[in-house]
PAVO-460826 format. One line per 8 residues: number of its first residue (from 1); their letters; for each residue x, y, z negated of N, C-alpha, C. Coordinates in steps of 0.05 Angstrom, whole numbers. Atoms other than C-alpha are relative to their C-alpha. Last residue first. Layout:
! residues N
NUM) a) X,Y,Z,X,Y,Z,X,Y,Z ~ ...
END
This chain:
! residues 164
164) atrfeksd) 7,20,-20,23,94,596,24,-5,18 ~ 20,18,11,28,133,531,-8,-21,21 ~ 23,4,-18,91,173,544,-19,-21,-12 ~ 23,12,13,149,203,506,-23,-3,21 ~ 21,-18,9,207,217,552,-22,-16,-14 ~ 25,3,-15,266,169,555,-20,20,-11 ~ -10,10,-26,338,180,532,-23,-6,19 ~ 10,-17,-22,305,222,478,12,-8,27
156) swewfatr) 29,5,-5,312,166,427,-11,17,22 ~ 15,-24,7,388,168,434,-30,-5,6 ~ 14,-14,-22,420,99,436,-12,26,-12 ~ 13,-26,7,467,56,396,-14,11,24 ~ 8,-14,-24,491,-17,395,-14,26,-8 ~ 19,-22,6,528,-57,343,-5,15,26 ~ 15,10,23,565,-123,347,-19,21,-11 ~ 27,7,-7,588,-107,417,-15,-14,-23
148) dqiegqvs) 1,29,2,662,-106,398,-28,-11,7 ~ -19,12,-19,669,-35,424,-1,-30,0 ~ 11,-6,-27,606,-14,387,18,-12,21 ~ 22,19,-6,630,-50,325,-12,5,27 ~ -11,27,-3,696,-12,326,-21,-21,7 ~ -14,3,-25,662,54,338,11,-28,5 ~ 9,25,-13,614,48,279,14,-7,26 ~ 6,20,21,643,99,230,-9,-27,13
140) dfipqmvs) -24,13,8,674,140,287,-5,-23,-19 ~ -9,18,-22,606,155,317,25,-16,-9 ~ 20,21,-3,581,183,251,8,-20,21 ~ -4,20,21,646,221,238,-21,-23,1 ~ -23,17,-4,640,252,308,5,-20,-23 ~ 6,28,-2,568,276,299,25,-18,1 ~ -26,11,-7,576,347,274,-3,-30,-1 ~ -11,20,18,506,373,276,27,-9,10
132) iepvdiav) -29,-4,3,473,434,306,9,-20,-21 ~ -12,-12,-24,404,418,334,30,3,-2 ~ 8,-28,-6,385,372,277,16,11,23 ~ -22,-18,-9,402,298,284,-11,27,6 ~ 10,-26,-9,356,251,245,24,17,6 ~ -14,-23,13,387,181,241,-11,25,13 ~ 7,-23,-17,347,117,256,11,24,-15 ~ 2,-26,13,377,53,227,-6,22,21
124) hrdgnwes) 10,-20,-18,368,-20,246,-3,27,-14 ~ -16,0,-25,405,-78,214,-7,22,19 ~ -28,-7,6,385,-77,140,17,1,25 ~ -16,24,8,310,-75,148,28,9,-6 ~ 21,20,-5,284,-14,185,14,-26,-5 ~ -8,27,-8,329,39,155,-25,-17,4 ~ 19,20,10,313,114,153,10,-27,11 ~ 2,25,-15,363,170,159,-21,-17,-12
116) llgaseva) 21,18,9,372,243,140,0,-25,16 ~ 21,8,-18,437,280,153,-20,-18,-14 ~ 25,-12,8,480,316,103,-23,-6,18 ~ 8,-20,-20,544,298,141,-25,15,-8 ~ -21,-21,1,571,262,79,-7,23,19 ~ 3,-16,25,505,223,75,20,23,-2 ~ 26,-14,-3,508,201,148,-4,17,-25 ~ -4,-22,-19,582,183,141,-25,17,3
108) eqlasrsd) -16,-20,13,568,142,78,5,24,19 ~ 17,-12,20,512,104,113,15,22,-15 ~ 19,-17,-14,556,90,173,-17,15,-20 ~ -15,-23,-9,612,65,128,-18,19,15 ~ -5,-18,23,562,20,92,16,25,8 ~ 26,-12,9,537,-9,158,4,19,-24 ~ -2,-29,3,608,-19,186,-26,14,-10 ~ 28,-10,-1,615,-94,175,1,30,-5
100) erprpeaf) -2,-29,3,688,-113,187,-27,13,5 ~ -13,-5,26,679,-187,175,2,30,-6 ~ -29,5,1,630,-189,233,11,5,-28 ~ -15,-23,7,554,-195,224,30,-7,-1 ~ -9,-1,28,520,-251,261,17,24,-5 ~ -7,23,16,476,-218,281,16,-19,18 ~ 7,27,-9,472,-150,315,8,-21,-21 ~ -22,18,6,472,-81,283,-9,-29,6
92) lvrlvrrg) 8,27,6,424,-33,316,25,-17,-4 ~ -22,20,0,439,42,315,-12,-27,-8 ~ 8,26,11,389,97,332,23,-20,4 ~ -20,19,-8,407,170,341,-8,-27,-14 ~ -2,24,16,345,213,337,22,-17,12 ~ -3,25,-15,343,284,362,2,-23,-19 ~ -16,21,13,318,350,335,2,-24,18 ~ -28,-5,-5,295,409,377,19,-20,-14
84) snrilrdv) -12,-14,23,226,405,345,29,9,6 ~ -24,13,9,191,387,411,13,17,-22 ~ -24,-17,2,121,413,418,23,-15,-12 ~ 8,-28,-4,55,382,439,24,18,0 ~ -20,-17,13,76,310,449,-8,28,7 ~ -13,-22,-15,14,269,467,21,14,-18 ~ 4,1,-29,-25,206,450,13,23,16 ~ -15,-24,-10,-9,187,379,-1,-1,30
76) vdtkgvvd) -29,4,0,-63,134,367,13,27,7 ~ -4,23,17,-137,136,351,30,-6,-4 ~ 28,9,2,-139,207,377,1,-24,-19 ~ 9,28,2,-73,241,367,-30,-2,2 ~ 29,2,1,-33,303,381,-8,-29,-1 ~ 14,19,-18,40,313,367,-30,3,-4 ~ 28,-4,4,87,366,337,-14,-17,21 ~ 15,-5,-25,159,344,331,-30,3,-7
68) glalgyay) 8,-28,-4,189,352,262,-14,6,26 ~ 9,-13,25,227,286,261,-7,29,6 ~ -20,-4,21,236,261,332,-14,12,-24 ~ 11,-12,25,196,234,391,22,2,-21 ~ 9,-27,-5,217,220,463,-12,14,-24 ~ -18,-18,-14,222,145,454,-13,28,3 ~ 14,-18,-19,183,107,402,21,19,12 ~ 3,11,-27,227,53,371,-12,19,20
60) fpiccvey) -18,22,-5,253,73,302,0,-9,29 ~ 9,23,-16,220,141,297,22,-21,5 ~ -19,1,-23,246,185,241,-6,-25,16 ~ -19,22,2,189,203,195,18,0,24 ~ -14,-2,26,148,266,182,18,-24,-5 ~ -11,26,5,121,278,253,18,3,-25 ~ -29,0,1,81,343,250,10,-28,-7 ~ -12,13,22,7,339,270,31,1,3
52) sdgenler) -27,7,-4,-39,377,316,12,-9,-27 ~ -8,-4,-28,-112,391,327,29,-9,5 ~ 4,23,-18,-137,359,263,8,4,29 ~ 26,13,4,-145,422,222,-6,-22,20 ~ 22,-18,-7,-84,457,251,-27,-14,-1 ~ -7,-28,-3,-22,426,219,-25,18,4 ~ 20,-16,-16,-36,356,193,8,29,0 ~ 12,-20,17,27,320,168,-18,17,17
44) lwlqelmg) 6,-26,-11,44,255,202,-11,19,-21 ~ 11,-17,21,76,188,183,-3,28,12 ~ -14,-25,7,86,144,243,-15,14,-22 ~ 16,-18,17,64,71,250,16,24,-8 ~ -15,-13,21,99,37,308,-18,19,-15 ~ 10,-26,7,60,-13,351,17,11,-23 ~ -11,-13,24,89,-73,387,-14,27,-3 ~ 10,13,24,55,-122,435,12,12,-25
36) eldfpaln) 27,10,-1,96,-100,495,-7,-14,-26 ~ 3,15,25,161,-65,478,-29,-9,-2 ~ -8,28,-5,180,-42,549,0,-16,-26 ~ -29,0,3,176,32,528,11,-29,2 ~ -13,-16,-22,105,41,555,30,1,-1 ~ 1,14,-26,85,-19,510,12,18,22 ~ -28,2,-11,107,18,446,1,-14,27 ~ -2,24,-16,37,41,427,27,0,13
28) vmamfhse) -10,-6,-27,46,95,374,2,-27,14 ~ -16,19,-15,4,86,311,9,12,27 ~ 11,7,-26,-21,139,265,19,-18,14 ~ -15,19,-15,-11,155,192,-14,-6,26 ~ 16,19,-16,-35,216,155,19,-20,12 ~ -8,7,-27,1,253,100,-20,-19,13 ~ 24,1,-17,-25,287,38,8,-4,29 ~ 24,11,13,26,274,-17,-24,-3,19
20) grwapteh) 15,-19,16,89,283,23,-24,-13,-12 ~ 24,10,12,143,240,54,-13,20,-18 ~ 15,-23,11,192,279,96,-26,-9,-12 ~ -18,-21,7,244,225,111,-14,24,-13 ~ -3,-21,-20,194,168,111,16,24,-10 ~ -9,-24,14,210,112,61,3,23,21 ~ 4,3,29,172,49,81,8,25,-15 ~ -21,-16,13,165,67,154,-5,-1,-30
12) svytvgdi) 8,-21,18,124,15,191,25,13,-12 ~ -24,-10,11,132,-29,253,-8,24,-18 ~ 3,-27,11,72,-71,270,26,8,-13 ~ -20,-7,20,83,-131,315,-4,29,-8 ~ -9,-28,-1,21,-156,351,20,5,-22 ~ -15,-5,-24,9,-230,365,9,29,4 ~ 15,7,-24,-46,-238,314,14,8,26 ~ 27,9,6,-7,-203,259,-14,-4,27
4) avqm) 14,9,-24,69,-193,262,-27,-11,-9 ~ 18,21,7,100,-150,207,-15,-8,26 ~ 16,10,-23,160,-105,215,-17,-24,-9 ~ 10,26,4,191,-62,160,-17,-8,25
END
C-alpha cells in the first residue's frame, strides 16, 4: 500500500511474508535509489537485543535487501549486516492492462513453485527467490507481457543497498 502525506510517499507491507507477533517496523529511505520523497516500511524481527534485525517482508523498492537479510537500524534501516542468500524478483504491470493479463498466471506459477510473494496493490509484486529455485515457469508466465512492454521486471540486487 502507498500513502502520500505532506509530499512523502510511504510504502507499507500489509501482509509481510514472515509476519510474527513481536516484530518491529523501520523505514528505508528510497532517495539513494532515485525515488526521492519515498520511504518503505520494512517488518523486522529483533535478533541480538537491538543490535541486529532480520527482514521479514519482501522489499518492493529498496535495492540490495531481501527476505531474511540481517540489517542494523537507528531511526531508519541504515546498514546491511549479512545477506541471507535470497533474492527478490520484482514485476510491475503497466496500465492499461492488455486483454491477455498475466497477473493470475504469475500468481499461480509462484504458488506452484512454492515461492513467497507480496503484492503492493494489484500491479506490483515482489517474489522471494531462495538460493535454489526453478524460475523458468515464473518467467514464462509473464514473458508475453514483458515482450509487449506491459510488464517490467528487475532483480532487487541489481543495485547495492545504500543510505546515501
